[in-house]
Residue frames as qw, qx, qy, qz and C-alpha x, y, z in Angstrom:
[[0.000, 0.892, 0.453, 0.000, 0.00, 0.00, 0.00],
 [0.408, 0.514, -0.043, 0.753, 1.46, 3.39, -0.95],
 [0.276, -0.142, -0.508, 0.803, 2.15, 5.91, 1.84],
 [0.261, -0.015, 0.017, -0.965, -0.71, 8.23, 0.84],
 [0.685, -0.200, -0.500, -0.491, -3.17, 5.36, 0.72],
 [0.152, -0.283, 0.763, -0.561, -3.50, 4.81, 4.43],
 [0.137, -0.250, -0.959, 0.007, -6.00, 2.45, 5.96],
 [0.204, 0.313, 0.361, -0.854, -8.71, 5.11, 5.99],
 [0.057, 0.411, 0.798, 0.437, -12.20, 5.08, 4.51],
 [0.258, -0.018, 0.086, -0.962, -15.17, 7.41, 4.24],
 [0.063, 0.413, 0.904, -0.086, -18.63, 6.25, 5.34],
 [0.282, -0.095, -0.167, -0.940, -21.66, 8.03, 3.90],
 [0.040, 0.246, 0.924, -0.291, -24.67, 6.99, 5.98],
 [0.158, 0.630, 0.742, -0.164, -28.30, 7.24, 4.80],
 [0.070, 0.441, -0.135, -0.884, -27.93, 10.20, 2.48],
 [0.169, 0.317, 0.887, 0.291, -31.04, 8.88, 0.80],
 [0.152, -0.367, -0.376, -0.837, -33.97, 10.67, -0.77],
 [0.545, -0.590, -0.560, -0.201, -36.30, 9.54, 2.05],
 [0.564, -0.522, -0.317, 0.555, -34.10, 11.38, 4.57],
 [0.344, -0.227, 0.120, 0.903, -33.06, 14.47, 2.59],
 [0.019, 0.347, 0.535, 0.770, -35.74, 15.56, 0.10],
 [0.313, -0.061, 0.226, -0.921, -38.48, 18.01, 1.04],
 [0.762, -0.036, -0.019, -0.646, -41.58, 16.16, 2.23],
 [0.514, 0.223, -0.828, 0.005, -39.73, 12.85, 2.57],
 [0.741, -0.470, -0.429, -0.214, -41.23, 10.42, 5.10],
 [0.743, -0.524, -0.164, 0.382, -38.24, 10.70, 7.45],
 [0.387, 0.767, -0.030, 0.511, -36.91, 14.08, 6.34],
 [0.606, -0.434, -0.226, 0.628, -34.04, 15.34, 8.46],
 [0.141, 0.966, 0.203, -0.070, -34.49, 19.13, 8.33],
 [0.225, -0.846, 0.374, 0.305, -30.74, 19.87, 8.59],
 [0.813, 0.030, 0.505, 0.288, -29.70, 17.22, 6.04],
 [0.552, 0.768, 0.186, 0.264, -29.61, 19.58, 3.08],
 [0.124, -0.963, 0.227, -0.071, -27.20, 21.77, 5.02],
 [0.596, -0.536, 0.571, 0.177, -24.56, 19.05, 5.22],
 [0.860, 0.438, 0.257, 0.059, -24.66, 17.87, 1.60],
 [0.440, 0.843, -0.248, 0.186, -21.92, 20.21, 0.34],
 [0.340, -0.709, 0.596, -0.161, -19.68, 19.35, 3.31],
 [0.835, -0.054, 0.548, -0.015, -20.09, 15.66, 2.58],
 [0.739, 0.664, 0.063, 0.098, -19.40, 16.29, -1.11],
 [0.096, 0.869, -0.457, 0.164, -16.14, 17.92, -0.02],
 [0.600, -0.440, 0.660, -0.106, -15.24, 14.85, 2.05],
 [0.877, 0.319, 0.359, 0.016, -15.97, 12.66, -0.97],
 [0.513, 0.826, -0.191, 0.132, -13.69, 14.79, -3.17],
 [0.208, -0.759, 0.593, -0.170, -10.94, 14.61, -0.54],
 [0.783, -0.170, 0.593, -0.076, -11.28, 10.82, -0.19],
 [0.819, 0.543, 0.171, 0.068, -11.10, 10.42, -3.97],
 [0.257, 0.880, -0.370, 0.148, -7.96, 12.62, -4.13],
 [0.345, -0.600, 0.695, -0.195, -6.34, 10.42, -1.48],
 [0.510, 0.203, -0.798, -0.249, -7.47, 7.18, -3.12],
 [0.222, -0.087, 0.804, -0.544, -9.48, 6.17, -0.07],
 [0.104, -0.337, -0.907, -0.231, -12.46, 3.82, -0.24],
 [0.376, -0.088, 0.109, -0.916, -15.90, 5.39, -0.08],
 [0.134, -0.224, -0.965, 0.037, -18.55, 3.22, 1.52],
 [0.440, -0.253, -0.120, -0.853, -22.20, 4.19, 1.31],
 [0.045, -0.154, -0.930, 0.332, -24.19, 2.64, 4.16],
 [0.363, -0.100, -0.277, -0.884, -27.87, 2.72, 3.25],
 [0.531, 0.129, 0.646, -0.533, -31.14, 1.73, 4.83],
 [0.417, 0.098, -0.690, -0.583, -32.92, -0.80, 2.62],
 [0.417, -0.012, 0.707, -0.572, -36.09, -2.03, 4.29],
 [0.022, -0.315, -0.908, -0.277, -38.73, -4.55, 3.35],
 [0.272, -0.445, -0.280, -0.806, -42.18, -2.99, 3.10],
 [0.723, -0.555, -0.332, -0.244, -43.26, -4.81, 6.28],
 [0.444, 0.318, -0.556, 0.627, -40.17, -3.90, 8.34],
 [0.499, -0.596, -0.596, 0.204, -41.00, -4.10, 12.08],
 [0.348, -0.210, -0.169, 0.898, -39.26, -0.75, 12.61],
 [0.101, -0.344, -0.394, -0.846, -42.11, 0.94, 10.80],
 [0.429, -0.642, -0.633, 0.047, -44.16, 0.54, 13.98],
 [0.388, -0.761, -0.200, 0.480, -42.22, 3.48, 15.46],
 [0.168, -0.410, 0.358, 0.822, -40.68, 5.15, 12.36],
 [0.638, 0.566, 0.049, -0.520, -42.50, 6.18, 9.21],
 [0.872, 0.230, 0.369, 0.226, -41.98, 3.77, 6.32],
 [0.117, 0.903, -0.319, -0.263, -38.77, 4.88, 4.60],
 [0.055, 0.604, -0.764, -0.219, -36.04, 3.60, 2.29],
 [0.845, 0.109, 0.468, -0.235, -38.13, 0.66, 1.17],
 [0.443, -0.192, 0.731, 0.482, -36.26, -1.57, -1.27],
 [0.333, 0.383, 0.729, 0.460, -37.01, -0.74, -4.88],
 [0.058, 0.914, 0.396, -0.063, -38.47, 2.72, -4.20],
 [0.407, 0.708, -0.056, 0.574, -36.96, 6.03, -5.25],
 [0.434, -0.843, 0.130, -0.289, -36.79, 7.02, -1.58],
 [0.884, -0.363, 0.210, 0.206, -34.16, 4.33, -1.01],
 [0.712, 0.519, 0.039, 0.473, -31.86, 5.92, -3.60],
 [0.508, -0.373, -0.078, 0.772, -28.81, 7.99, -2.71],
 [0.187, 0.881, 0.185, -0.392, -29.39, 11.68, -3.40],
 [0.700, 0.667, 0.104, 0.231, -28.18, 12.94, -6.78],
 [0.025, 0.937, -0.305, 0.169, -25.60, 15.30, -5.29],
 [0.396, -0.601, 0.687, -0.102, -23.70, 12.40, -3.68],
 [0.942, 0.235, -0.034, -0.236, -24.26, 9.60, -6.17],
 [0.714, -0.416, 0.506, 0.246, -21.64, 6.83, -5.99],
 [0.431, 0.678, -0.497, -0.328, -19.12, 6.22, -8.73],
 [0.922, 0.171, -0.348, 0.019, -17.71, 2.98, -10.06],
 [0.531, 0.290, -0.596, 0.528, -15.45, 1.50, -7.42],
 [0.332, -0.372, 0.407, -0.765, -17.43, 2.89, -4.48],
 [0.220, -0.117, -0.962, 0.117, -19.07, 0.39, -2.17],
 [0.532, -0.341, -0.072, -0.772, -22.70, 0.17, -1.05],
 [0.153, -0.048, -0.928, 0.337, -23.67, -1.67, 2.12],
 [0.496, -0.433, -0.384, -0.647, -27.38, -2.21, 2.70],
 [0.106, 0.036, -0.792, 0.600, -28.63, -2.24, 6.27],
 [0.411, -0.533, -0.620, -0.404, -31.92, -2.75, 8.10],
 [0.574, -0.670, -0.385, 0.271, -30.98, -1.42, 11.53],
 [0.136, -0.981, 0.066, 0.118, -29.22, 1.56, 13.05],
 [0.449, -0.622, 0.538, 0.349, -25.69, 0.19, 12.86],
 [0.561, 0.626, -0.424, -0.336, -23.96, -0.29, 9.55],
 [0.065, 0.410, -0.907, 0.065, -22.39, -3.42, 11.02],
 [0.563, 0.026, 0.680, -0.469, -25.55, -5.23, 12.15],
 [0.709, 0.308, 0.634, -0.036, -26.27, -8.17, 9.84],
 [0.501, 0.836, -0.120, -0.189, -24.33, -6.63, 6.93],
 [0.899, 0.201, -0.010, 0.390, -21.11, -7.35, 5.07],
 [0.045, 0.962, -0.160, 0.215, -19.46, -4.14, 6.33],
 [0.595, -0.663, 0.449, 0.064, -17.00, -5.81, 8.69],
 [0.831, 0.097, 0.453, 0.308, -15.88, -8.27, 5.99],
 [0.479, 0.809, 0.133, 0.314, -15.53, -5.41, 3.49],
 [0.187, -0.935, 0.278, -0.121, -13.41, -3.43, 5.94],
 [0.754, -0.390, 0.494, 0.187, -11.21, -6.47, 6.57],
 [0.762, 0.421, 0.369, 0.326, -10.81, -6.97, 2.81],
 [0.311, 0.868, 0.034, 0.386, -9.90, -3.30, 2.31],
 [0.647, -0.083, -0.391, 0.649, -7.69, -3.30, 5.44],
 [0.121, -0.709, -0.084, -0.690, -9.54, -0.33, 6.90],
 [0.539, -0.343, -0.607, 0.473, -8.80, 0.66, 10.48],
 [0.106, -0.359, -0.198, 0.906, -9.81, 4.34, 10.43],
 [0.139, 0.577, 0.700, 0.397, -13.10, 5.84, 9.25],
 [0.099, 0.105, 0.115, -0.983, -14.68, 9.24, 8.86],
 [0.080, 0.478, 0.874, 0.000, -18.45, 8.96, 9.26],
 [0.161, 0.095, -0.089, -0.978, -20.89, 11.41, 7.60],
 [0.276, -0.284, -0.769, -0.502, -24.65, 11.45, 7.09],
 [0.520, -0.304, 0.147, -0.784, -27.88, 11.04, 9.03],
 [0.387, -0.828, -0.139, -0.381, -29.35, 10.44, 11.63],
 [0.177, 0.626, -0.586, 0.483, -26.70, 11.49, 14.18],
 [0.458, -0.388, 0.583, -0.548, -28.34, 10.04, 17.29],
 [0.922, 0.048, 0.302, -0.239, -29.22, 6.70, 15.70],
 [0.910, 0.389, 0.027, 0.140, -27.41, 5.47, 12.60],
 [0.348, 0.753, -0.397, 0.394, -24.29, 7.61, 13.01],
 [0.429, -0.626, 0.510, -0.405, -23.94, 6.99, 16.75],
 [0.908, -0.141, 0.362, -0.158, -24.54, 3.23, 16.58],
 [0.835, 0.497, -0.105, 0.211, -22.26, 2.75, 13.58],
 [0.143, 0.771, -0.459, 0.418, -19.55, 4.76, 15.36],
 [0.649, -0.489, 0.483, -0.326, -19.95, 2.68, 18.54],
 [0.971, 0.099, 0.217, -0.017, -19.76, -0.58, 16.61],
 [0.631, 0.666, -0.261, 0.299, -16.69, 0.61, 14.71],
 [0.114, -0.732, 0.520, -0.425, -14.91, 1.63, 17.90],
 [0.810, -0.316, 0.421, -0.258, -15.78, -1.69, 19.54],
 [0.939, 0.299, 0.094, 0.144, -14.01, -3.37, 16.62],
 [0.641, -0.423, 0.184, 0.613, -10.85, -1.32, 17.22],
 [0.431, 0.557, 0.373, 0.604, -11.49, 1.06, 14.33],
 [0.194, -0.299, -0.171, 0.918, -10.56, 4.71, 14.78],
 [0.143, 0.722, 0.654, 0.173, -13.51, 7.01, 14.17],
 [0.090, -0.151, -0.023, 0.984, -13.92, 10.64, 13.18],
 [0.104, 0.700, 0.702, 0.079, -17.38, 12.24, 13.07],
 [0.186, 0.086, 0.049, 0.977, -17.18, 15.80, 11.74],
 [0.142, 0.504, 0.598, -0.607, -19.99, 17.87, 13.25],
 [0.296, 0.509, -0.167, -0.791, -20.49, 19.70, 9.95],
 [0.340, 0.209, -0.789, -0.467, -21.18, 16.42, 8.14],
 [0.175, -0.277, -0.939, 0.109, -23.91, 14.90, 10.32],
 [0.354, -0.230, -0.026, -0.906, -27.52, 15.85, 11.09],
 [0.030, 0.237, 0.916, -0.323, -30.27, 14.68, 13.44],
 [0.047, -0.648, -0.696, -0.304, -34.02, 15.21, 13.38],
 [0.206, -0.941, -0.154, -0.221, -33.68, 18.06, 15.90],
 [0.218, 0.741, -0.437, 0.461, -30.97, 20.03, 17.68],
 [0.636, -0.545, 0.426, -0.342, -31.46, 18.33, 21.07],
 [0.980, 0.048, 0.189, 0.038, -30.83, 14.92, 19.50],
 [0.627, 0.662, -0.214, 0.351, -27.86, 16.34, 17.58],
 [0.122, -0.759, 0.462, -0.443, -26.28, 17.77, 20.74],
 [0.835, -0.351, 0.360, -0.225, -26.90, 14.55, 22.69],
 [0.956, 0.248, 0.075, 0.140, -25.34, 12.35, 20.03],
 [0.472, 0.713, -0.297, 0.425, -22.32, 14.57, 19.47],
 [0.391, -0.694, 0.459, -0.393, -21.76, 14.73, 23.24],
 [0.939, -0.154, 0.297, -0.078, -21.86, 10.91, 23.37],
 [0.835, 0.480, -0.047, 0.265, -19.50, 10.61, 20.41],
 [0.321, 0.740, -0.324, 0.495, -16.98, 13.16, 21.65],
 [0.364, -0.641, 0.475, -0.480, -17.05, 12.62, 25.42],
 [0.857, -0.210, 0.408, -0.236, -17.84, 8.97, 25.82],
 [0.930, 0.309, 0.154, 0.125, -16.49, 7.37, 22.66],
 [0.327, -0.771, 0.339, 0.429, -13.53, 9.77, 22.32],
 [0.815, 0.503, 0.214, 0.191, -13.04, 9.47, 18.57],
 [0.602, -0.193, 0.184, 0.753, -9.70, 10.47, 17.13],
 [0.135, 0.769, 0.022, -0.624, -9.23, 13.90, 15.61],
 [0.714, 0.696, 0.052, -0.058, -8.79, 14.69, 11.96],
 [0.823, 0.355, -0.098, 0.432, -5.50, 13.97, 10.23]]
């Protein structure tokens, strides 16, 4: 592995139409405000030759989680698609998930082993669920984690503050390069 291709990767979590677009079933009001910041992280990762891994909700239409969340990101619907501004390119990876953590019942851990990833920057939504639980699961696997505050969004500011406090005080992720 060349010196500039470290063991780092970029995670883009749930930047899907059902979370970002106006009127979406699980619209995160602040999500549009982080799109350009995430696009910048994608450009940076591409410049450095780092893997980009999109971690995306993909639910069955009868998902039990829809008892307490609105139906969203149902397989085969346009709402389950990544927003146009952040669309993956050839060589990027997509991991489909059905729970908060990108690691739960997915191939993410195997993919990270294959790519020899031990350091991730996590961007996307929802900070207090999918971002937080993916970060926790990464850290529990010995993976260094960075969660830039300008690249994550929650449904409301109280949830955002709570999750960022958990991430920064309890999980103690590493700083940026």
